[in-house]
DSSP file (Angstrom, degrees, kcal/mol; ACC not computed):
  #  RESIDUE AA STRUCTURE BP1 BP2  ACC     N-H-->O    O-->H-N    N-H-->O    O-->H-N    TCO  KAPPA ALPHA  PHI   PSI    X-CA   Y-CA   Z-CA
    1    1 A M     >        0   0    0      0, 0.0     4,-1.9     0, 0.0     5,-0.1   0.000 360.0 360.0 360.0 -47.1   44.8 -221.7   17.7
    2    2 A L  H  >  +     0   0    0      1,-0.2     4,-2.2     2,-0.2     5,-0.2   0.882 360.0  53.3 -66.5 -37.8   48.0 -220.7   19.4
    3    3 A R  H  > S+     0   0    0      1,-0.2     4,-2.1     2,-0.2    -1,-0.2   0.898 108.5  49.8 -64.4 -40.7   49.4 -224.2   19.3
    4    4 A G  H  > S+     0   0    0      2,-0.2     4,-2.3     1,-0.2    -1,-0.2   0.871 109.6  51.7 -65.1 -37.5   48.7 -224.4   15.5
    5    5 A L  H  X S+     0   0    0     -4,-1.9     4,-2.3     2,-0.2    -2,-0.2   0.906 109.9  48.8 -65.7 -41.8   50.5 -221.0   15.0
    6    6 A R  H  X S+     0   0    0     -4,-2.2     4,-2.4     2,-0.2    -2,-0.2   0.897 110.7  51.0 -64.0 -39.8   53.5 -222.3   16.9
    7    7 A R  H  X S+     0   0    0     -4,-2.1     4,-2.1     2,-0.2    -2,-0.2   0.914 111.3  47.4 -64.8 -42.4   53.6 -225.5   14.9
    8    8 A N  H  X S+     0   0    0     -4,-2.3     4,-2.5     2,-0.2    -2,-0.2   0.885 111.8  50.7 -65.9 -38.4   53.5 -223.5   11.6
    9    9 A T  H  X S+     0   0    0     -4,-2.3     4,-2.4     2,-0.2    -2,-0.2   0.894 109.7  50.2 -66.3 -39.0   56.2 -221.1   12.8
   10   10 A A  H  X S+     0   0    0     -4,-2.4     4,-2.2     2,-0.2    -2,-0.2   0.896 111.4  48.7 -65.8 -39.4   58.4 -224.1   13.7
   11   11 A K  H  X S+     0   0    0     -4,-2.1     4,-2.3     2,-0.2    -2,-0.2   0.922 111.8  49.1 -64.5 -43.6   57.8 -225.6   10.3
   12   12 A L  H  X S+     0   0    0     -4,-2.5     4,-2.3     1,-0.2    -2,-0.2   0.892 110.6  50.9 -63.4 -39.4   58.7 -222.3    8.6
   13   13 A L  H  X S+     0   0    0     -4,-2.4     4,-2.3     2,-0.2    -1,-0.2   0.902 109.5  49.8 -65.1 -41.0   61.8 -222.0   10.7
   14   14 A S  H  X S+     0   0    0     -4,-2.2     4,-2.0     2,-0.2    -2,-0.2   0.893 111.2  49.2 -66.3 -38.1   63.0 -225.5    9.8
   15   15 A V  H  X S+     0   0    0     -4,-2.3     4,-2.4     2,-0.2    -1,-0.2   0.906 110.5  51.3 -64.7 -40.9   62.4 -224.7    6.1
   16   16 A A  H  X S+     0   0    0     -4,-2.3     4,-2.4     1,-0.2    -2,-0.2   0.895 108.7  50.8 -63.7 -39.8   64.3 -221.5    6.5
   17   17 A V  H  X S+     0   0    0     -4,-2.3     4,-2.3     2,-0.2    -1,-0.2   0.910 110.9  48.5 -64.9 -41.9   67.3 -223.3    8.1
   18   18 A V  H  X S+     0   0    0     -4,-2.0     4,-2.3     2,-0.2     5,-0.2   0.917 111.7  49.3 -64.3 -43.1   67.4 -225.8    5.3
   19   19 A V  H  X S+     0   0    0     -4,-2.4     4,-2.1     1,-0.2    -2,-0.2   0.912 112.1  48.5 -62.7 -42.4   67.3 -223.1    2.6
   20   20 A M  H  X S+     0   0    0     -4,-2.4     4,-2.4     2,-0.2    -1,-0.2   0.890 109.5  52.7 -66.0 -38.3   70.1 -221.2    4.4
   21   21 A A  H  X S+     0   0    0     -4,-2.3     4,-2.1     1,-0.2    -2,-0.2   0.931 112.2  44.4 -63.5 -44.8   72.2 -224.4    4.7
   22   22 A F  H  X S+     0   0    0     -4,-2.3     4,-2.4     2,-0.2    -1,-0.2   0.852 111.3  54.2 -68.4 -33.3   71.9 -225.1    0.9
   23   23 A A  H  X S+     0   0    0     -4,-2.1     4,-2.3    -5,-0.2    -2,-0.2   0.898 109.2  48.3 -65.2 -39.8   72.5 -221.4    0.1
   24   24 A L  H  X S+     0   0    0     -4,-2.4     4,-2.4     2,-0.2    -2,-0.2   0.892 110.9  50.5 -68.0 -38.7   75.8 -221.6    2.2
   25   25 A L  H  X S+     0   0    0     -4,-2.1     4,-2.5     2,-0.2    -2,-0.2   0.919 111.2  48.5 -62.7 -42.8   76.8 -224.8    0.4
   26   26 A L  H  X S+     0   0    0     -4,-2.4     4,-2.6     1,-0.2     5,-0.2   0.902 109.8  53.3 -62.2 -40.7   76.1 -223.1   -3.0
   27   27 A C  H  X S+     0   0    0     -4,-2.3     4,-2.6     2,-0.2     5,-0.3   0.926 109.7  47.7 -58.8 -46.7   78.2 -220.1   -1.8
   28   28 A V  H  X S+     0   0    0     -4,-2.4     4,-2.7     1,-0.2     5,-0.2   0.931 113.5  46.9 -63.0 -46.1   81.1 -222.4   -0.9
   29   29 A F  H  X S+     0   0    0     -4,-2.5     4,-2.5     2,-0.2    -2,-0.2   0.908 114.4  46.4 -64.7 -42.0   81.0 -224.2   -4.2
   30   30 A V  H  X S+     0   0    0     -4,-2.6     4,-2.7     2,-0.2     5,-0.2   0.937 115.4  45.2 -66.6 -46.1   80.7 -221.1   -6.3
   31   31 A I  H  X S+     0   0    0     -4,-2.6     4,-2.6    -5,-0.2     5,-0.2   0.912 114.2  49.4 -65.2 -41.5   83.5 -219.3   -4.5
   32   32 A Y  H  X S+     0   0    0     -4,-2.7     4,-2.6    -5,-0.3    -2,-0.2   0.935 113.4  46.6 -61.7 -46.1   85.8 -222.3   -4.5
   33   33 A N  H  X S+     0   0    0     -4,-2.5     4,-2.5    -5,-0.2     5,-0.2   0.927 114.6  45.9 -63.9 -45.9   85.2 -222.8   -8.3
   34   34 A L  H  X S+     0   0    0     -4,-2.7     4,-2.4     2,-0.2    -1,-0.2   0.905 115.2  46.8 -64.8 -40.9   85.7 -219.1   -9.1
   35   35 A T  H  X S+     0   0    0     -4,-2.6     4,-2.6    -5,-0.2     5,-0.2   0.904 112.2  50.4 -67.5 -40.6   88.8 -218.9   -7.0
   36   36 A N  H  X S+     0   0    0     -4,-2.6     4,-2.1    -5,-0.2    -2,-0.2   0.915 113.5  45.0 -63.8 -43.5   90.2 -222.1   -8.4
   37   37 A M  H  X S+     0   0    0     -4,-2.5     4,-2.3     2,-0.2    -2,-0.2   0.891 111.7  54.0 -66.2 -39.0   89.7 -220.9  -12.0
   38   38 A N  H  X S+     0   0    0     -4,-2.4     4,-0.9     1,-0.2    -2,-0.2   0.933 113.0  41.2 -62.1 -47.2   91.1 -217.5  -11.1
   39   39 A T  H  < S+     0   0    0     -4,-2.6     3,-0.3     1,-0.2    -1,-0.2   0.865 113.4  54.9 -70.5 -33.8   94.3 -219.0   -9.8
   40   40 A G  H >< S+     0   0    0     -4,-2.1     3,-0.8    -5,-0.2    -2,-0.2   0.882 110.2  45.5 -64.9 -38.3   94.5 -221.5  -12.6
   41   41 A E  H 3< S+     0   0    0     -4,-2.3     3,-0.2     1,-0.2    -1,-0.2   0.659 112.4  52.3 -78.5 -15.5   94.3 -218.9  -15.3
   42   42 A R  T 3X  +     0   0    0     -4,-0.9     4,-2.6    -3,-0.3    -1,-0.2   0.029  67.9 118.8-111.3  27.2   96.8 -216.6  -13.5
   43   43 A M  H <> S+     0   0    0     -3,-0.8     4,-2.9     1,-0.2     5,-0.2   0.911  77.8  49.6 -59.6 -43.8   99.7 -219.1  -13.1
   44   44 A R  H  > S+     0   0    0     -3,-0.2     4,-2.6     1,-0.2    -1,-0.2   0.911 111.9  49.0 -62.4 -41.0  102.1 -217.1  -15.2
   45   45 A E  H  > S+     0   0    0      2,-0.2     4,-2.2     1,-0.2    -2,-0.2   0.915 112.5  47.3 -64.8 -42.8  101.3 -214.0  -13.3
   46   46 A I  H  X S+     0   0    0     -4,-2.6     4,-2.1     2,-0.2    -2,-0.2   0.916 112.9  49.3 -64.2 -43.3  101.8 -215.8  -10.0
   47   47 A A  H  X S+     0   0    0     -4,-2.9     4,-2.5    -5,-0.2    -2,-0.2   0.901 109.4  52.3 -63.5 -40.4  105.1 -217.2  -11.2
   48   48 A T  H  X S+     0   0    0     -4,-2.6     4,-2.0     1,-0.2    -1,-0.2   0.909 108.9  50.0 -62.0 -42.2  106.2 -213.8  -12.4
   49   49 A L  H  <>S+     0   0    0     -4,-2.2     5,-2.3     1,-0.2     4,-0.4   0.899 111.1  49.1 -63.4 -39.5  105.5 -212.3   -9.0
   50   50 A K  H ><5S+     0   0    0     -4,-2.1     3,-1.2     1,-0.2    -2,-0.2   0.903 110.1  50.8 -66.1 -39.9  107.4 -215.1   -7.3
   51   51 A V  H 3<5S+     0   0    0     -4,-2.5    -1,-0.2     1,-0.3    -2,-0.2   0.863 104.9  57.9 -64.8 -35.1  110.4 -214.6   -9.6
   52   52 A L  T 3<5S-     0   0    0     -4,-2.0    -1,-0.3    -5,-0.2    -2,-0.2   0.558 126.6-100.0 -73.6  -6.9  110.4 -210.9   -8.8
   53   53 A G  T < 5 +     0   0    0     -3,-1.2    -3,-0.2    -4,-0.4    -2,-0.1   0.535  68.4 151.4 104.2   6.8  110.8 -211.7   -5.2
   54   54 A Y      < -     0   0    0     -5,-2.3    -1,-0.3     1,-0.1     2,-0.1  -0.464  44.9-119.9 -68.4 143.3  107.4 -211.4   -3.7
   55   55 A T     >  -     0   0    0     -2,-0.1     4,-2.4     1,-0.1     5,-0.2  -0.340  23.7-106.2 -78.2 165.7  106.8 -213.7   -0.7
   56   56 A E  H  > S+     0   0    0      1,-0.2     4,-2.5     2,-0.2     5,-0.2   0.895 122.3  52.3 -56.8 -40.4  104.1 -216.4   -0.7
   57   57 A R  H  > S+     0   0    0      1,-0.2     4,-2.5     2,-0.2    -1,-0.2   0.898 108.9  48.2 -65.7 -41.5  102.1 -214.2    1.6
   58   58 A E  H  > S+     0   0    0      2,-0.2     4,-2.0     1,-0.2    -1,-0.2   0.894 112.4  48.9 -67.1 -39.6  102.2 -211.1   -0.7
   59   59 A V  H  X S+     0   0    0     -4,-2.4     4,-2.1     2,-0.2    -2,-0.2   0.930 113.1  46.9 -65.3 -44.7  101.3 -213.2   -3.7
   60   60 A A  H  X S+     0   0    0     -4,-2.5     4,-3.1     1,-0.2     5,-0.3   0.905 111.3  51.4 -63.8 -41.2   98.3 -214.8   -1.9
   61   61 A A  H  X S+     0   0    0     -4,-2.5     4,-1.8     1,-0.2    -1,-0.2   0.886 108.5  52.7 -63.2 -37.6   97.2 -211.3   -0.6
   62   62 A Y  H  X S+     0   0    0     -4,-2.0     4,-0.8     2,-0.2    -1,-0.2   0.921 115.8  38.9 -62.6 -45.5   97.3 -210.0   -4.1
   63   63 A I  H  X S+     0   0    0     -4,-2.1     4,-1.1     1,-0.2     3,-0.3   0.934 119.3  45.1 -70.7 -47.3   95.1 -212.8   -5.4
   64   64 A Y  H  X S+     0   0    0     -4,-3.1     4,-2.4     1,-0.2    -2,-0.2   0.699 101.1  66.5 -77.9 -19.1   92.7 -213.0   -2.5
   65   65 A R  H  X S+     0   0    0     -4,-1.8     4,-2.2    -5,-0.3    -1,-0.2   0.917 102.3  49.1 -64.3 -41.6   92.3 -209.2   -2.2
   66   66 A E  H  X S+     0   0    0     -4,-0.8     4,-2.1    -3,-0.3    -2,-0.2   0.904 111.7  48.6 -63.0 -41.9   90.5 -209.2   -5.5
   67   67 A I  H  X S+     0   0    0     -4,-1.1     4,-2.3     1,-0.2    -2,-0.2   0.889 110.1  51.9 -66.4 -39.1   88.3 -212.1   -4.4
   68   68 A L  H  X S+     0   0    0     -4,-2.4     4,-2.4     2,-0.2    -2,-0.2   0.898 108.5  50.4 -65.4 -40.4   87.4 -210.4   -1.2
   69   69 A V  H  X S+     0   0    0     -4,-2.2     4,-2.4     1,-0.2    -1,-0.2   0.921 111.8  47.8 -63.4 -43.0   86.4 -207.2   -3.0
   70   70 A M  H  X S+     0   0    0     -4,-2.1     4,-2.6     1,-0.2    -2,-0.2   0.883 111.5  51.3 -64.7 -36.8   84.2 -209.2   -5.3
   71   71 A A  H  X S+     0   0    0     -4,-2.3     4,-2.4     2,-0.2    -2,-0.2   0.890 110.0  48.9 -67.5 -39.0   82.7 -211.1   -2.3
   72   72 A I  H  X S+     0   0    0     -4,-2.4     4,-2.4     2,-0.2    -2,-0.2   0.929 113.3  46.3 -66.2 -44.4   81.9 -207.8   -0.5
   73   73 A I  H  X S+     0   0    0     -4,-2.4     4,-2.5     1,-0.2     5,-0.2   0.925 114.2  48.9 -62.9 -43.2   80.3 -206.3   -3.6
   74   74 A G  H  X S+     0   0    0     -4,-2.6     4,-2.6     1,-0.2    -2,-0.2   0.867 110.1  51.7 -63.6 -36.8   78.3 -209.5   -4.1
   75   75 A T  H  X S+     0   0    0     -4,-2.4     4,-2.6     2,-0.2     5,-0.2   0.919 110.5  47.6 -66.5 -43.9   77.2 -209.6   -0.5
   76   76 A I  H  X S+     0   0    0     -4,-2.4     4,-2.0     2,-0.2    -2,-0.2   0.939 116.4  43.2 -62.5 -47.2   75.9 -206.0   -0.7
   77   77 A L  H  X S+     0   0    0     -4,-2.5     4,-2.7     1,-0.2    -2,-0.2   0.881 114.0  52.5 -66.1 -36.9   74.1 -206.7   -3.9
   78   78 A G  H  X S+     0   0    0     -4,-2.6     4,-2.6    -5,-0.2    -2,-0.2   0.893 108.8  48.2 -66.9 -40.6   72.8 -210.0   -2.5
   79   79 A V  H  X S+     0   0    0     -4,-2.6     4,-2.1     2,-0.2    -1,-0.2   0.906 113.3  48.6 -66.0 -40.1   71.4 -208.5    0.7
   80   80 A A  H  X S+     0   0    0     -4,-2.0     4,-1.7    -5,-0.2    -2,-0.2   0.934 114.6  44.4 -64.7 -45.0   69.7 -205.8   -1.3
   81   81 A A  H  X S+     0   0    0     -4,-2.7     4,-2.3     1,-0.2    -2,-0.2   0.871 111.2  55.6 -66.6 -35.4   68.2 -208.3   -3.8
   82   82 A G  H  X S+     0   0    0     -4,-2.6     4,-2.7     2,-0.2    -1,-0.2   0.873 103.9  53.6 -64.5 -37.7   67.3 -210.6   -0.8
   83   83 A C  H  X S+     0   0    0     -4,-2.1     4,-2.2     2,-0.2    -1,-0.2   0.925 110.7  46.6 -61.9 -44.2   65.3 -207.8    0.8
   84   84 A G  H  X S+     0   0    0     -4,-1.7     4,-2.1     1,-0.2    -2,-0.2   0.902 112.8  49.5 -64.2 -40.2   63.3 -207.3   -2.4
   85   85 A L  H  X S+     0   0    0     -4,-2.3     4,-2.8     2,-0.2     5,-0.2   0.889 109.2  51.7 -66.8 -39.5   62.8 -211.0   -2.7
   86   86 A I  H  X S+     0   0    0     -4,-2.7     4,-2.8     2,-0.2     5,-0.3   0.930 109.7  49.7 -62.6 -44.6   61.6 -211.3    0.9
   87   87 A C  H  X S+     0   0    0     -4,-2.2     4,-2.0     1,-0.2    -2,-0.2   0.916 113.0  47.6 -59.7 -42.8   59.1 -208.5    0.4
   88   88 A F  H  X S+     0   0    0     -4,-2.1     4,-2.4     2,-0.2    -2,-0.2   0.939 114.1  45.2 -64.3 -47.7   57.8 -210.2   -2.8
   89   89 A V  H  X S+     0   0    0     -4,-2.8     4,-2.8     1,-0.2     5,-0.2   0.923 114.1  48.1 -64.6 -45.1   57.5 -213.6   -1.2
   90   90 A L  H  X>S+     0   0    0     -4,-2.8     5,-1.4    -5,-0.2     4,-1.2   0.875 113.8  47.3 -65.8 -35.9   55.8 -212.3    2.0
   91   91 A A  H  <5S+     0   0    0     -4,-2.0    -1,-0.2    -5,-0.3    -2,-0.2   0.891 113.4  48.9 -69.9 -38.4   53.4 -210.2   -0.1
   92   92 A Y  H  <5S+     0   0    0     -4,-2.4    -2,-0.2     1,-0.2    -1,-0.2   0.907 117.5  39.8 -66.7 -42.3   52.6 -213.2   -2.3
   93   93 A L  H  <5S-     0   0    0     -4,-2.8    -1,-0.2    -5,-0.2    -2,-0.2   0.671  98.1-138.5 -80.3 -16.6   52.0 -215.6    0.6
   94   94 A D  T  <5 +     0   0    0     -4,-1.2     2,-0.4    -5,-0.2    -3,-0.2   0.929  62.9 126.0  54.4  47.3   50.2 -212.9    2.6
   95   95 A F      < -     0   0    0     -5,-1.4    -1,-0.2    -6,-0.2    -2,-0.2  -0.967  66.1 -27.2-139.3 116.7   52.1 -214.2    5.6
   96   96 A G  S    S-     0   0    0     -2,-0.4     2,-0.3    -3,-0.1    -1,-0.1  -0.119  70.9-103.6  74.6-174.6   54.2 -212.0    7.9
   97   97 A S    >   -     0   0    0     -3,-0.1     3,-1.4     1,-0.1     4,-0.4  -0.937  24.8-102.6-145.6 168.5   55.8 -208.7    7.0
   98   98 A F  G >  S+     0   0    0     -2,-0.3     3,-1.3     1,-0.3    -1,-0.1   0.817 118.0  63.3 -62.4 -30.7   59.3 -207.4    6.2
   99   99 A A  G 3  S+     0   0    0      1,-0.3    -1,-0.3    -3,-0.0     4,-0.1   0.695  90.5  67.6 -68.8 -18.4   59.4 -205.9    9.6
  100  100 A D  G <  S+     0   0    0     -3,-1.4     2,-0.5     2,-0.1    -1,-0.3   0.683  79.2  93.8 -74.4 -17.0   59.2 -209.4   11.2
  101  101 A V  S <  S-     0   0    0     -3,-1.3     2,-0.1    -4,-0.4     5,-0.0  -0.654  83.3-122.4 -80.7 125.1   62.7 -210.2    9.8
  102  102 A A    >>  -     0   0    0     -2,-0.5     3,-1.1     1,-0.1     4,-0.6  -0.377   8.6-131.5 -70.0 143.9   65.4 -209.5   12.4
  103  103 A W  H >> S+     0   0    0      1,-0.3     4,-1.3     2,-0.2     3,-0.8   0.824 104.6  62.2 -63.9 -32.6   68.1 -207.0   11.5
  104  104 A W  H 3> S+     0   0    0      1,-0.2     4,-2.8     2,-0.2    -1,-0.3   0.700  89.4  69.1 -71.9 -16.5   70.8 -209.4   12.7
  105  105 A S  H <> S+     0   0    0     -3,-1.1     4,-2.0     2,-0.2    -1,-0.2   0.868 100.4  48.0 -68.5 -34.0   69.8 -212.0   10.1
  106  106 A Y  H <X S+     0   0    0     -3,-0.8     4,-2.0    -4,-0.6    -2,-0.2   0.912 113.6  47.0 -69.2 -42.2   71.2 -209.8    7.4
  107  107 A L  H  X S+     0   0    0     -4,-1.3     4,-2.5     1,-0.2    -2,-0.2   0.912 111.6  51.5 -64.1 -42.7   74.4 -209.2    9.3
  108  108 A L  H  X S+     0   0    0     -4,-2.8     4,-2.6     1,-0.2    -1,-0.2   0.894 108.9  50.5 -62.7 -40.8   74.7 -212.9   10.0
  109  109 A S  H  X S+     0   0    0     -4,-2.0     4,-2.0     2,-0.2    -1,-0.2   0.907 111.9  47.2 -66.2 -40.1   74.3 -213.8    6.3
  110  110 A A  H  X S+     0   0    0     -4,-2.0     4,-2.0     2,-0.2    -2,-0.2   0.915 113.5  48.1 -66.2 -42.2   77.0 -211.3    5.3
  111  111 A V  H  X S+     0   0    0     -4,-2.5     4,-2.5     1,-0.2    -2,-0.2   0.910 110.3  51.9 -64.9 -42.1   79.4 -212.5    8.0
  112  112 A L  H  X S+     0   0    0     -4,-2.6     4,-2.5     1,-0.2    -1,-0.2   0.898 108.5  51.0 -63.0 -40.3   78.8 -216.1    7.0
  113  113 A V  H  X S+     0   0    0     -4,-2.0     4,-1.9     1,-0.2    -1,-0.2   0.935 112.4  46.1 -61.6 -45.4   79.6 -215.4    3.4
  114  114 A L  H  X S+     0   0    0     -4,-2.0     4,-2.0     2,-0.2    -2,-0.2   0.856 111.1  52.7 -68.4 -34.2   82.8 -213.6    4.3
  115  115 A V  H  X S+     0   0    0     -4,-2.5     4,-2.2     2,-0.2    -1,-0.2   0.926 110.1  48.2 -64.3 -44.1   83.8 -216.4    6.7
  116  116 A F  H  X S+     0   0    0     -4,-2.5     4,-2.4     1,-0.2    -2,-0.2   0.839 107.6  55.3 -67.7 -31.5   83.3 -219.0    3.9
  117  117 A V  H  X S+     0   0    0     -4,-1.9     4,-2.3     2,-0.2    -1,-0.2   0.921 108.8  48.9 -62.6 -42.8   85.3 -216.9    1.5
  118  118 A G  H  X S+     0   0    0     -4,-2.0     4,-2.0     2,-0.2    -2,-0.2   0.893 110.8  49.7 -63.0 -40.3   88.2 -217.0    4.1
  119  119 A I  H  X S+     0   0    0     -4,-2.2     4,-2.1     2,-0.2    -2,-0.2   0.919 111.2  48.6 -65.3 -43.5   87.9 -220.7    4.4
  120  120 A V  H  X S+     0   0    0     -4,-2.4     4,-1.8     1,-0.2    -2,-0.2   0.895 109.2  53.8 -63.7 -39.6   87.9 -221.3    0.7
  121  121 A D  H  X S+     0   0    0     -4,-2.3     4,-0.5     1,-0.2    -1,-0.2   0.905 109.0  48.6 -61.5 -40.7   91.0 -219.0    0.4
  122  122 A L  H >< S+     0   0    0     -4,-2.0     3,-0.6     1,-0.2    -1,-0.2   0.868 109.0  53.9 -66.5 -35.8   92.8 -221.1    3.0
  123  123 A L  H 3< S+     0   0    0     -4,-2.1    -1,-0.2     1,-0.2    -2,-0.2   0.836 112.1  44.0 -66.9 -31.7   91.8 -224.3    1.1
  124  124 A L  H >X S+     0   0    0     -4,-1.8     4,-1.2     1,-0.2     3,-0.6   0.424  85.6  94.8 -94.9   0.9   93.3 -222.9   -2.1
  125  125 A M  H <X S+     0   0    0     -3,-0.6     4,-2.1    -4,-0.5     3,-0.4   0.896  79.8  57.5 -59.6 -41.2   96.5 -221.6   -0.5
  126  126 A P  H 3> S+     0   0    0      0, 0.0     4,-1.8     0, 0.0    -1,-0.2   0.835 100.7  58.6 -60.1 -29.7   98.5 -224.8   -1.3
  127  127 A K  H <4 S+     0   0    0     -3,-0.6     4,-0.3     2,-0.2    -2,-0.2   0.901 107.6  45.4 -65.5 -39.3   97.7 -224.3   -5.0
  128  128 A I  H >< S+     0   0    0     -4,-1.2     3,-1.1    -3,-0.4    -1,-0.2   0.900 112.6  51.2 -69.6 -39.6   99.4 -220.9   -4.9
  129  129 A R  H 3< S+     0   0    0     -4,-2.1    -1,-0.2     1,-0.2    -2,-0.2   0.814 105.5  57.1 -65.5 -29.2  102.3 -222.3   -3.0
  130  130 A S  T 3< S+     0   0    0     -4,-1.8     2,-0.4    -5,-0.2    -1,-0.2   0.491  74.0 120.3 -84.8  -1.3  102.8 -225.1   -5.5
  131  131 A V    <   -     0   0    0     -3,-1.1     2,-0.4    -4,-0.3    -3,-0.0  -0.495  60.5-139.4 -66.7 118.8  103.1 -222.9   -8.5
  132  132 A G     >  -     0   0    0     -2,-0.4     4,-1.6     1,-0.1     5,-0.2  -0.664   4.5-147.9 -80.3 131.2  106.5 -223.6  -10.0
  133  133 A M  H  > S+     0   0    0     -2,-0.4     4,-1.5     1,-0.2    -1,-0.1   0.949  92.1  36.7 -67.7 -49.4  108.3 -220.5  -11.2
  134  134 A T  H  > S+     0   0    0      2,-0.2     4,-1.7     1,-0.2    -1,-0.2   0.898 116.2  51.3 -74.8 -39.7  110.2 -221.8  -14.1
  135  135 A E  H  > S+     0   0    0      1,-0.2     4,-1.1     2,-0.2    -1,-0.2   0.905 111.9  47.5 -64.7 -40.1  107.6 -224.3  -15.4
  136  136 A S  H  < S+     0   0    0     -4,-1.6    -1,-0.2     1,-0.2    -2,-0.2   0.866 113.2  47.8 -69.9 -35.2  104.9 -221.7  -15.4
  137  137 A L  H  < S+     0   0    0     -4,-1.5    -1,-0.2    -5,-0.2    -2,-0.2   0.755 108.5  55.3 -77.9 -23.2  107.0 -219.1  -17.2
  138  138 A K  H  < S+     0   0    0     -4,-1.7    -1,-0.2    -5,-0.1    -2,-0.2   0.760  85.1 103.5 -77.6 -25.0  108.2 -221.6  -19.8
  139  139 A S  S  < S-     0   0    0     -4,-1.1     2,-0.4    -5,-0.1    -3,-0.0  -0.269  70.1-130.9 -64.9 144.0  104.7 -222.6  -20.9
  140  140 A V              0   0    0      1,-0.1    -1,-0.1     0, 0.0    -2,-0.1  -0.793 360.0 360.0 -95.7 133.7  103.4 -221.1  -24.2
  141  141 A E              0   0    0     -2,-0.4    -1,-0.1     0, 0.0    -2,-0.1   0.441 360.0 360.0 -95.3 360.0  100.0 -219.4  -24.1
């Protein structure tokens, strides 16, 4: 009996790890896509800031601060929605309880999302650096 329970717990843990890995991949793709579109649509604004004398670091901080705020709000809402979803799934499966979920798993998920936001921001930094001031300001919208 105990051996079967351990085997089921190991299977459940492996499924949870796979789900978390795909969730993190989805997180990276969504954040990368949104950040890429955000910087692409704001080329004139970035060029204007550069013409006004802002440094590369200040321009990047201006763009990425907005993304970080959205990521924090999304993380808070996601953890809250995840708690509700966990309660629903565990009640539906009649397996385990919400109290069985460790508190640090919520903290780990929030930290991982913010780490991946930082990595995506670093990946898109060359795009901000490559914005030509005169070409972007000459373009007609």
